[in-house]
Structures are given as structure tokens and as C-alpha cells.
MDTraj code that builds the backbone (N, CA, C; nanometers):
import mdtraj as md
import numpy as np

residues = "ALA GLU VAL SER ALA GLU SER GLU LEU GLY ALA LEU VAL GLY MET ARG ARG ARG ILE LEU GLY PRO ASN LEU SER LEU LEU TYR ASN GLU PRO ILE HIS LEU VAL ARG GLY SER GLY CYS TYR LEU VAL ASP ARG GLN ASN LYS ARG TYR LEU ASP ALA VAL ASN ASN VAL PRO VAL VAL GLY HIS SER GLU PRO ARG VAL ALA GLU ALA VAL SER GLU ALA MET ARG THR LEU ASN THR ASN ILE ARG TYR ILE ARG GLU ASP TYR LEU ASP TYR ALA GLU GLU LEU LEU ALA LEU PHE PRO ALA GLY LEU ASP THR".split()
xyz = np.array([
    [8.2005, 15.3931, 13.3741],
    [8.3048, 15.4910, 13.3456],
    [8.2462, 15.6063, 13.2659],
    [8.2878, 15.7270, 13.2992],
    [8.2392, 15.8466, 13.2321],
    [8.3076, 15.8609, 13.0957],
    [8.2312, 15.8979, 12.9949],
    [8.2836, 15.9160, 12.8600],
    [8.3258, 16.0616, 12.8449],
    [8.4480, 16.0853, 12.7969],
    [8.4950, 16.2227, 12.7784],
    [8.4269, 16.2851, 12.6572],
    [8.4218, 16.4182, 12.6561],
    [8.3622, 16.4906, 12.5445],
    [8.4373, 16.4604, 12.4149],
    [8.5705, 16.4465, 12.4231],
    [8.6510, 16.4169, 12.3038],
    [8.6191, 16.2801, 12.2466],
    [8.6068, 16.1787, 12.3333],
    [8.5774, 16.0447, 12.2822],
    [8.4341, 16.0368, 12.2301],
    [8.3418, 16.1098, 12.2939],
    [8.2045, 16.1144, 12.2438],
    [8.2008, 16.1799, 12.1060],
    [8.2753, 16.2899, 12.0896],
    [8.2808, 16.3584, 11.9608],
    [8.3419, 16.2670, 11.8551],
    [8.4484, 16.1968, 11.8908],
    [8.5108, 16.1021, 11.7979],
    [8.4132, 15.9940, 11.7539],
    [8.3344, 15.9442, 11.8477],
    [8.2349, 15.8420, 11.8151],
    [8.1277, 15.8980, 11.7206],
    [8.0867, 16.0213, 11.7448],
    [7.9852, 16.0837, 11.6582],
    [8.0395, 16.1090, 11.5183],
    [8.1659, 16.1515, 11.5091],
    [8.2285, 16.1722, 11.3779],
    [8.2344, 16.0390, 11.3024],
    [8.2730, 15.9319, 11.3716],
    [8.2765, 15.8000, 11.3084],
    [8.1390, 15.7546, 11.2638],
    [8.0397, 15.7762, 11.3470],
    [7.9018, 15.7395, 11.3135],
    [7.8533, 15.8189, 11.1925],
    [7.8825, 15.9485, 11.1905],
    [7.8441, 16.0350, 11.0789],
    [7.9062, 15.9839, 10.9489],
    [8.0356, 15.9505, 10.9539],
    [8.1057, 15.9012, 10.8353],
    [8.0446, 15.7684, 10.7885],
    [8.0123, 15.6809, 10.8818],
    [7.9556, 15.5505, 10.8475],
    [7.8162, 15.5648, 10.7875],
    [7.7341, 15.6507, 10.8458],
    [7.5947, 15.6633, 10.8020],
    [7.5810, 15.7512, 10.6779],
    [7.6512, 15.8649, 10.6752],
    [7.6357, 15.9606, 10.5655],
    [7.7397, 15.9450, 10.4553],
    [7.8423, 15.8658, 10.4804],
    [7.9453, 15.8426, 10.3804],
    [8.0645, 15.9343, 10.4002],
    [8.1811, 15.8918, 10.3537],
    [8.3047, 15.9667, 10.3761],
    [8.3185, 16.0917, 10.2898],
    [8.2401, 16.1052, 10.1857],
    [8.2535, 16.2205, 10.0962],
    [8.1841, 16.3462, 10.1464],
    [8.0993, 16.3325, 10.2478],
    [8.0330, 16.4494, 10.3054],
    [8.1261, 16.5071, 10.4114],
    [8.1973, 16.6118, 10.3737],
    [8.3026, 16.6640, 10.4614],
    [8.2461, 16.7497, 10.5736],
    [8.3284, 16.7673, 10.6756],
    [8.2990, 16.8597, 10.7852],
    [8.3662, 16.9928, 10.7525],
    [8.3154, 17.1007, 10.8102],
    [8.3694, 17.2325, 10.7782],
    [8.5005, 17.2649, 10.8488],
    [8.5307, 17.1978, 10.9575],
    [8.6469, 17.2349, 11.0371],
    [8.7319, 17.1130, 11.0687],
    [8.8630, 17.1351, 11.0898],
    [8.9528, 17.0258, 11.1286],
    [8.9103, 16.9661, 11.2619],
    [8.8685, 17.0508, 11.3543],
    [8.8152, 17.0045, 11.4821],
    [8.6641, 17.0227, 11.4775],
    [8.5893, 16.9152, 11.4586],
    [8.4436, 16.9254, 11.4432],
    [8.3770, 16.9943, 11.5625],
    [8.2714, 17.0651, 11.5348],
    [8.1938, 17.1339, 11.6376],
    [8.0633, 17.0570, 11.6556],
    [8.0357, 17.0144, 11.7780],
    [7.9137, 16.9397, 11.8091],
    [7.8080, 17.0397, 11.8566],
    [7.7245, 17.0824, 11.7642],
    [7.6217, 17.1818, 11.7952],
    [7.4992, 17.1148, 11.8557],
    [7.4373, 17.1847, 11.9510],
    [7.3169, 17.1299, 12.0134],
    [7.1966, 17.2230, 12.0013],
    [7.2199, 17.3509, 11.9723],
    [7.1068, 17.4427, 11.9531],
    [7.1561, 17.5720, 11.8901],
    [7.0605, 17.6535, 11.8516],
    [7.0901, 17.7855, 11.7981],
    [6.9861, 17.8837, 11.8461],
    [7.0245, 18.0099, 11.8528],
    [6.9316, 18.1150, 11.8929],
    [6.9770, 18.2448, 11.8273],
    [6.8849, 18.3070, 11.7541],
    [6.9208, 18.4298, 11.6846],
    [7.0348, 18.4042, 11.5877],
    [7.1439, 18.4773, 11.6022],
    [7.2575, 18.4624, 11.5110],
    [7.3666, 18.3732, 11.5683],
    [7.3368, 18.2999, 11.6752],
    [7.4384, 18.2179, 11.7412],
    [7.4055, 18.0694, 11.7363],
    [7.5122, 17.9893, 11.7290],
    [7.5068, 17.8450, 11.7461],
    [7.5708, 17.8146, 11.8808],
    [7.5285, 17.7068, 11.9459],
    [7.5811, 17.6716, 12.0774],
    [7.6236, 17.5255, 12.0755],
    [7.7442, 17.4978, 12.1293],
    [7.7929, 17.3601, 12.1305],
    [7.7627, 17.2915, 12.2642],
    [7.8082, 17.1671, 12.2775],
    [7.7807, 17.0868, 12.3974],
    [7.8356, 17.1489, 12.5251],
    [7.9407, 17.2281, 12.5128],
    [8.0002, 17.2910, 12.6306],
    [7.9438, 17.4311, 12.6548],
    [7.8368, 17.4651, 12.5851],
    [7.7708, 17.5955, 12.5961],
    [7.8523, 17.7105, 12.5370],
    [7.9479, 17.6806, 12.4514],
    [8.0248, 17.7840, 12.3836],
    [7.9427, 17.8363, 12.2664],
    [7.9343, 17.9683, 12.2552],
    [7.8567, 18.0300, 12.1474],
    [7.9466, 18.0635, 12.0286],
    [7.8915, 18.0454, 11.9087],
    [7.9602, 18.0780, 11.7835],
    [7.8697, 18.1707, 11.7032],
    [7.9251, 18.2779, 11.6500],
    [7.8499, 18.3642, 11.5605],
    [7.8316, 18.2894, 11.4288],
    [7.7095, 18.2715, 11.3849],
    [7.6803, 18.1952, 11.2637],
    [7.6616, 18.2910, 11.1466],
    [7.7583, 18.2902, 11.0561],
    [7.7490, 18.3722, 10.9357],
    [7.7346, 18.2846, 10.8116],
    [7.6927, 18.1588, 10.8305],
    [7.6862, 18.0633, 10.7203],
    [7.5442, 18.0174, 10.6894],
    [7.4690, 17.9775, 10.7897],
    [7.3403, 17.9105, 10.7708],
    [7.2213, 18.0056, 10.7756],
    [7.1701, 18.0528, 10.6706],
    [7.0454, 18.1307, 10.6649],
    [7.0282, 18.2347, 10.7751],
    [7.1282, 18.2571, 10.8568],
    [7.1141, 18.3501, 10.9687],
    [7.0883, 18.4935, 10.9214],
    [7.1545, 18.5405, 10.8152],
    [7.1247, 18.6769, 10.7713],
    [6.9780, 18.6952, 10.7333],
    [6.9099, 18.5855, 10.7037],
    [6.7706, 18.5936, 10.6614],
    [6.6746, 18.5784, 10.7793],
    [6.6889, 18.4707, 10.8571],
    [6.5894, 18.4432, 10.9612],
    [6.6440, 18.4157, 11.0998],
    [6.7684, 18.3770, 11.1136],
    [6.8226, 18.3417, 11.2451],
    [6.7787, 18.2031, 11.2876],
    [6.8257, 18.1624, 11.4044],
    [6.7906, 18.0319, 11.4599],
    [6.6795, 18.0485, 11.5622],
    [6.5911, 17.9524, 11.5664],
    [6.4841, 17.9459, 11.6671],
    [6.3915, 18.0674, 11.6640],
    [6.3690, 18.1236, 11.5488],
    [6.2777, 18.2377, 11.5344],
    [6.1350, 18.1841, 11.5414],
    [6.0579, 18.2203, 11.6435],
    [5.9243, 18.1620, 11.6625],
    [5.8304, 18.1798, 11.5429],
    [5.8315, 18.2964, 11.4788],
    [5.7409, 18.3173, 11.3643],
    [5.7769, 18.2265, 11.2477],
    [5.9064, 18.2081, 11.2249],
    [5.9501, 18.1204, 11.1162],
    [5.9168, 17.9756, 11.1495],
    [5.9434, 17.9336, 11.2726],
    [5.9136, 17.7966, 11.3136],
    [5.7645, 17.7662, 11.2986],
    [5.6804, 17.8601, 11.3373],
    [5.5353, 17.8403, 11.3243],
    [5.4936, 17.8336, 11.1776],
    [5.5496, 17.9233, 11.0939],
    [5.5157, 17.9223, 10.9513],
    [5.5598, 17.7920, 10.8852],
    [5.6793, 17.7443, 10.9177],
    [5.7278, 17.6180, 10.8618],
    [5.6414, 17.5020, 10.9101],
    [5.6071, 17.5029, 11.0378],
    [5.5227, 17.3979, 11.0934],
    [5.3865, 17.3954, 11.0241],
    [5.3278, 17.5110, 11.0062],
    [5.1975, 17.5198, 10.9385],
    [5.2088, 17.4695, 10.7951],
    [5.3146, 17.5088, 10.7257],
    [5.3334, 17.4635, 10.5883],
    [5.3476, 17.3116, 10.5822],
    [5.4207, 17.2537, 10.6761],
    [5.4397, 17.1089, 10.6782],
    [5.3095, 17.0358, 10.7109],
    [5.2256, 17.0965, 10.7952],
    [5.0967, 17.0340, 10.8276],
    [5.0016, 17.0398, 10.7083],
    [5.0189, 17.1396, 10.6232],
    [4.9278, 17.1600, 10.5112],
    [4.9662, 17.0775, 10.3892],
    [5.0903, 17.0971, 10.3430],
    [5.1345, 17.0314, 10.2203],
    [5.2855, 17.0450, 10.2116],
    [5.3555, 16.9343, 10.1929],
    [5.5010, 16.9357, 10.1903],
    [5.5501, 16.9008, 10.0505],
    [5.5617, 17.0018, 9.9657],
    [5.6112, 16.9818, 9.8291],
    [5.7123, 17.0916, 9.7982],
    [5.7731, 17.0806, 9.6822],
    [5.8610, 17.1878, 9.6372],
    [5.7845, 17.2780, 9.5406],
    [5.8534, 17.3726, 9.4792],
    [5.7827, 17.4701, 9.3950],
    [5.7682, 17.4252, 9.2496],
    [5.7870, 17.2985, 9.2233],
    [5.7636, 17.2468, 9.0881],
    [5.6150, 17.2272, 9.0595],
    [5.5326, 17.2460, 9.1620],
    [5.3882, 17.2370, 9.1472],
    [5.3297, 17.3765, 9.1658],
    [5.2074, 17.3962, 9.1201],
    [5.1399, 17.5243, 9.1388],
    [5.0847, 17.5300, 9.2801],
    [5.1294, 17.6305, 9.3552],
    [5.0796, 17.6516, 9.4917],
    [5.0633, 17.8008, 9.5142],
    [4.9455, 17.8397, 9.5570],
    [4.9184, 17.9812, 9.5800],
    [5.0030, 18.0404, 9.6915],
    [5.0301, 17.9617, 9.7967],
    [5.1066, 18.0174, 9.9071],
    [5.2483, 18.0555, 9.8644],
    [5.3102, 17.9766, 9.7774],
    [5.4432, 18.0119, 9.7270],
    [5.4370, 18.1379, 9.6419],
    [5.3339, 18.1466, 9.5584],
    [5.3198, 18.2637, 9.4731],
    [5.2942, 18.3894, 9.5556],
    [5.2095, 18.3790, 9.6573],
    [5.1833, 18.4929, 9.7462],
    [5.3114, 18.5380, 9.8154],
    [5.3871, 18.4416, 9.8668],
    [5.5123, 18.4737, 9.9347],
    [5.6106, 18.5413, 9.8384],
    [5.6228, 18.4868, 9.7167],
    [5.7158, 18.5435, 9.6188],
    [5.6769, 18.6864, 9.5840],
    [5.5481, 18.7129, 9.5688],
    [5.5030, 18.8503, 9.5398],
    [5.5375, 18.9453, 9.6537],
    [5.5122, 18.9016, 9.7770],
    [5.5455, 18.9851, 9.8929],
    [5.6953, 19.0122, 9.9001],
    [5.7744, 18.9110, 9.8741],
    [5.9194, 18.9258, 9.8791],
    [5.9686, 19.0198, 9.7687],
    [5.9187, 18.9999, 9.6485],
    [5.9609, 19.0850, 9.5373],
    [5.9222, 19.2311, 9.5582],
    [5.8140, 19.2543, 9.6282],
    [5.7710, 19.3928, 9.6551],
    [5.8724, 19.4662, 9.7431],
    [5.9560, 19.3943, 9.8151],
    [6.0579, 19.4548, 9.8996],
    [6.1851, 19.4914, 9.8238],
    [6.2014, 19.4385, 9.7020],
    [6.3227, 19.4621, 9.6257],
    [6.3246, 19.6036, 9.5695],
    [6.4433, 19.6602, 9.5521],
    [6.4523, 19.7919, 9.4909],
    [6.4062, 19.7864, 9.3449],
    [6.3606, 19.8991, 9.2953],
    [6.3197, 19.9076, 9.1547],
    [6.4372, 19.8697, 9.0660],
    [6.4093, 19.8040, 8.9553],
    [6.5142, 19.7665, 8.8619],
    [6.5587, 19.6222, 8.8744],
    [6.5380, 19.5612, 8.9898],
    [6.5691, 19.4192, 9.0021],
    [6.4548, 19.3398, 8.9424],
    [6.4870, 19.2343, 8.8721],
    [6.3853, 19.1566, 8.8040],
    [6.4153, 19.0093, 8.8221],
    [6.3118, 18.9271, 8.8279],
    [6.3308, 18.7831, 8.8388],
    [6.3492, 18.7244, 8.7022],
])
top = md.Topology()
chain = top.add_chain()
for i, resn in enumerate(residues, 1):
    res = top.add_residue(resn, chain, resSeq=i)
    for name in ("N", "CA", "C"):
        top.add_atom(name, md.element.get_by_symbol(name[0]), res)
traj = md.Trajectory(xyz[None], top)
């Protein structure tokens, strides 16, 4: 028997609640089952596109090849946070700060 999209979504919502716990809420009354993103859009199982104004899209977008490669390279090299001294983080921060208007300070 073929499983309907609604029953599949219901099963995924139940699985999410069981695995991640009931306190991690969903953003919408009718959950959106996303399968990919491209640029500023998210795409669901039925190929419906949504303009994404929530997830880092104003900064990098989804599926940006340069960002994916940079993240991949960083993960292959060293996967830590910025609580340690790392030159690559410092270099990136300097480059980013150079783009800020005069008068802004960290």
C-alpha cells in the first residue's frame, strides 16, 4: 500500500518528537518537510519553494559551492570552536571587520 504524504509527515513528526524530545518545537502548525535548499529558497517534498528569511540566507544562502568547499576544508583540517587559538579564525575575523563601516568596533 502506498503511504500518503500526510501520513509520512505525521510519522516523521512523531519520530522527531521521540528522538529530539517534546520541548523542541516546530516553527509552524503544519510542519514543512524540507528536502533541499538553493540560494534563498527552501524546497519541500512536493517541490514547493519557500523564500527563506530565517536561516543564514542573508549571509550565504543554501548550497553555495564556495561556502560548502570552505566548510568542508575546515572540517578536514580541524573541527573546533573559537575558544582555542586558530589563525584561520583570526584571519577571517580581520577580513570581515575590514568590511565594516568606520566607527563600528568589536
